[in-house]
N, C-alpha and C positions, 0 to 999 in steps of 0.2 A: 622568630616565631615561637609562640608558647606551645609547649607539648603537654601531653596528659600528665607527664611526670612533674611538670612545673606548676600544675594547678594545685591550689591549697587543698589539703585533705579535709573531710568533714570535721574530724576531731580538732583541726586547727581553728575552724570557725567557732566551735564550742569553747575551746580554750580562750580565744580572744574575747568572746562574749562573757565568759566567766571571769576573766581578768578584769574586764571593764566593770562588771557588777561588783566584784570584790574591791576594786579601787574606790568606787562610790561609797560602799558600805564602810570601808576603813576610814575614809574622810568623815563620813557622817558620825561615826561613833567617837572619833577623836574630838570633833566639834562639840558633840553633845556632852561628853564626859568632861572636857576641859573648860567649856563655857558654862555648862549647867543649864542649858536651854534645849528642850526637846524639839527636834525638827518635826514638821507636820507633813503628812502625805496627802495626795489628792488635790494638789493645787494646779490651776491653769494660769499660765503666764504669757503675756503678749509683750515682747520687746518693742519699744517705740523709738524710732530714730528721728531726731531733730524736731523742731517746733511744729512744722506742718502736721506731722502725725500726732505729736504729744498733746498739743493744745486742743486739737480737734477732738481727741478721745476724752480728755479731761472735761472739756466744756459740755460734750454730749452727755456724759454721766451726771454732771451737776444739774443740767437742765431737765433731766429725767428723774431726779431725786424725788422720792415720795415721803420720806420720814426724816432723815438726818443728813447733814453734810458737815464734816469736820475737816478743816484744811489748815495746814501750817506751812510756812515758808520762810526762808532766810531773806530772800530778795523779793520785794514787791515794789517795782519802780513805776515808771510812767509809760505812756503810749497807748495805742489802741487796744493791745492785748490786755493791758491792765484794766482798762475800762470794760472790756468784754467779760472778764472774770468778775469784776465788781457788780456789773449788771446782772449776770447769771446768779450770783449769790443773793443779791437783793431781791430778784424776782422769786427765787425759791422761798426766801424768808416771808415775802408778802403772801405767798400761797400757803403759809402755815408750816413749812418745813423748818425744823430746828437747824439753824446755820451758825457755826462757830468758826471764826477765823483767828488764828494765832500768828502774829507777826513778830519777827525779831526786832528788838528796839533799835539796833544799829543797822542791820542789813536792809530793813524796809523803811528807813527814815525818809526816803525820797518819795514815798507814795503821796499822791495828790489828796489834799484835805477834802476836796469835793467828793472823792470816791468814798472816803471814810464816812462822811456825813450821809451820803446816799444809802450806804449799807446800814448805818445806824437807824435812819428813819424807817427803813424797811423792816427792822426788827432783828437784823443779824447781830450776833454778839462778836465784837472785835476786842481781842486782848493783846497786850504787848509783853513780850518776853524781855525783861531787864532793860527797860528804857534807860538810856544813858544818864538822865537826870535823876533817876530813881535808884539805880543800882550802886552798890559800893564799888570803890576802885578795884577791889579784888574780883568782883563778879563781872566787871566790864570786859575782861579778857576771855570770858567763858560765854560763848554765844550759842544760840539755837540754830544750828546749820541744817536741821532735818527738813526734808521736803516730803510732805505727806498729804494725801487726799483720801478720805474714806467716805463712801456714799452708801447710805442705807445699811451700814454694817456688813455689807456683802461684797463690795468692790473697793479696791484700794489702788493707789498709785504711789510710787516713790522713785527716786532717781536723782539726777543732778540739776534739773531745770528750775529756774526762777521765773517769776512773773514779770517779764519785761520784753521790750522790743528786740533786745539783743538775741533772744532765743527764737524769734520768729523765722520762718523760712525753712530751707533745707541745706544749709551750709554751702550755698552757691557762691558766696562772696564774703568778704571780711566783715560785713554787717550782720551776717546770719551765723550765729555760733553753732558749733557741732556739739551735740549732747545726746544722752540716752536716758530714757525713763522706762518704766515697766508697769503694766496693768496687771493686777493680781486678783484672782477669784479663788475662793477656797479657804481652808482653815488658817492659812498664814495671814489672812486679813486681820485676825485678832491681834497678832503680834505688832502689826503696823499701827492698828488702832491704839494699842497700848503706848506706842511711841508718842502719839498725839496726847493721850491722856496724861502721861507722865509730865509733860511740859505745861499742859493746860492747868494741871493741879497747882502749879507754882504761881500761876497768873490770875486765877479766878476762884471764887469761893465755892462755886457749884461744880462738882465733878461730873455728875450725870443727872438726868431728870426723867420724867415719865415718857419722853419720846425715845429713850434708849430701850430697845426691846430685849437686848441681850440674847439674840437668837443663836441657835446652833448653826454654824456655817457649814454647809454641805460640801462634800468633795466635788471638785469640778474638773480635775485633770490628772496628770501623771507626775507632776513635779514634786520633789521633796524639797521643802524650804525651811530653813532656820532663820528667824528674824533676830538680829543682834542689835541691841541698842548701846551706843556709847555715850557716857555721861562724863562731864568734867569733874575730876577729883584728882587727888594725889595718888601716885602709885600706878601699878600695872593695870590696864583696862581690858575689858572684853574685846574691844575693837582691835587692840594690839594682839591679843591671843588669836582672834579670828585670822588675821593676816599671817601671823607666825605659823599657825597650823597648816594653812594652805601652802605656804612657801616650803615648809619642811616636808609636807606630804607629796610634793610634786616629784614626779619621776621622769617626765618627758618634756613638758613645756609649760611655761608660765608667761601669760601675756597681761600687761598692765597698761591701761589707759587712764591717765589722771590729769586733772587741770593744774594741780599744784603739787610739785614734787620737791619735798625738802625733808626727807626722813633723817632720823638720827643715825650715828655711826653703827648702832646695833643692827638696824634693818639694812643698811648698805652692805654690811658684812654678810647678812643672811642672803641677800641677793647674789653676792659673789660666791658664797658657799654652794648655792643651788647651781650656778653656772659651772663651778669647778667639778661638781659631781656628774656633769653631763646633761643637766637640764637646760633646754633652750629658753633663755630668759630674754623677753622682748618688752621694751618700755616705750610707749607712745606719749609724747608730751607736746605742749603748745610750742609754736615756733614764732615767726615774726609778728604775729598778731596777738601775742599773749597780753591779757588785759592788765596783768600786774608784773611789770618788768623785774621788780625786786624779788618776787617769788621764782621767776625763771632763773635769775642769777643764783639764788640759793640752791637750786637743783643742779645747775651747771657746774658748781664747785665739785660735785661728785662724779661728773662724767668721766674724767681721766681714770679714776680708780675702777669704776664699773666697766668701762671699755676694756681695760687691761685684764679684767677677770673673764672676759668673753661675753658680757652682757651687751645686747644690741639695743641701741637707742635711736629713736626717730623723733623728728620735730615736724608737727603737722603744719602744712603751708597755707591752705586756703583761708582759714579764719581761726578764731579762738577755739581750741580744743577744751571742752568743759566736761566731758564724760568722766564717770568714775566706775570703771569696770575692770575686773580681773577674771581671767579664765585659767583653768589648770587641767592639763592632761585630757582635754576634750570631754571631760565628764562633770566638772564643777565650775561654778562661776560665782562671783560676787558682784552685786550691783546695788547702788544706793547713793547716799550723800557724802560718803567718806572719801577724802583725798588721801594720797600717799604722802602726807606731810605731818609735821609736829602739831600744827594747829588742830587738825582733825583728830589725830590719835591721842593728844594730850589735853586739849582745852575745850573742845566744842561738843555740843549735843549732836549726835549723829545716829543714823539708822542704816543698816546694811542687810541685804538678803543674801544668805549663802544658799545657792541653788544647786541641787544635784539632778541634772536633766541633760542628757546628751544632745537632744534636739535644740533645746534652748541655748546651750553652750555653743553649739555649732553655728547658730544664728549670730551670736555675739562674736565668734571667731571670724565669721564671714564679714561682719561689719569692720572688724579690726583690719582684715586684709584689704578691704576697700579703702580704709583710711591710710594704710601704708602706701598705697599706690600714689597718693598725693602728698607724701611726706618725704623729708630729706633725712637720710641715714647719717648719723654722726660716725666718722671714721677715726679710729684711735690715733693714727699717726698725724692726721690733720689737726685733731683737737689738741694734741700735745704741742703743736706749733702755733696755737692761738696767741693773740697779741698780749703784750704786757698790760695794756689798758684793760683788756677783758679780765685778766687775772686779778687786777687791783679791784675791779668792780665786784668780782666774786668774793674776794676777801673782805670787802667792806660790809657785805650783808651777813657775814658769818655770825657776828655777835647777836643778831636778831632773828636768826632762822628758826628758832623754836617758836616764834610768834607768827610765822608765815604759813 
């Protein structure tokens, strides 16, 4: 039985609240100072889980657009959902809305020609980022992996979802992928819009026109958000700094959900260091339904080292795990297009939101826990006893893991 003496004192509540606020502010200032991008206050964020929620929200915003729609994606494949987006974009263009669609030349190569022609006839502007036949061999390895939708300069979306049947549904079976997207309203929309503009500028002569109103985006909520853009170039990148700051700032718990896990030894050691100093490090990865077996093997090569450090690893069982989410100490979270692999951190155009909001982080943590309930935990002893064939496969992909 709990006695009066056992009850937390009022000053304990004050201290806990103060500690939480201090933790958020410390992370914010580290990110701002070390990345050089100011966070914005007054944002409203809605986390969206899986295709049923994500596509419905995105299509509703497109269909209600009155001035501009700017959309970019790595994957635009086939199926009914691909047609729904093309029809919505074409309809808005016919109604006089300025519609721009930027597709990665490699990731969206499977889009149906009929859909491109329909959008073109309607007046939508479609541009390609580094089409394989146009780009140099060096540029071929540097893709636009960002997923961005900005409507009327006031509402934006980003996350992990591509436009394809694989993302439809609610992760109920192996044909419905698990993913997370976020709807953003408030000043952070400008940073997401800049991610689109940065890549559009490479692919199109006209950067803006008279339909761009350049309005002041009003505050809409309580979330503090820093928008970080990763771009392909040599040397240390902002996306690497972002992840490093979060890992080194963690004091209690780090949770990582990622579709493709193949970091370099530096980040493997950083994860181990966090675990050794008492931080609970949990990593959720694809399991039997991974869409790229070679990427799964590249990550599995590190399981033994991570498990021996005390890192906990789970493999998601129902379908492909495609989310890109990190939460830290119940106060901070990352969500966007970046995977925890060399390709995202070294080679591709990416965008990530660093969010300081306890309620938003709690929602992402709740989703993580829901996913763990249908995941298999990797056990250190059992993994050490894995077969020789498995070890050979892991070693075979090692030379190419920086490209995965």
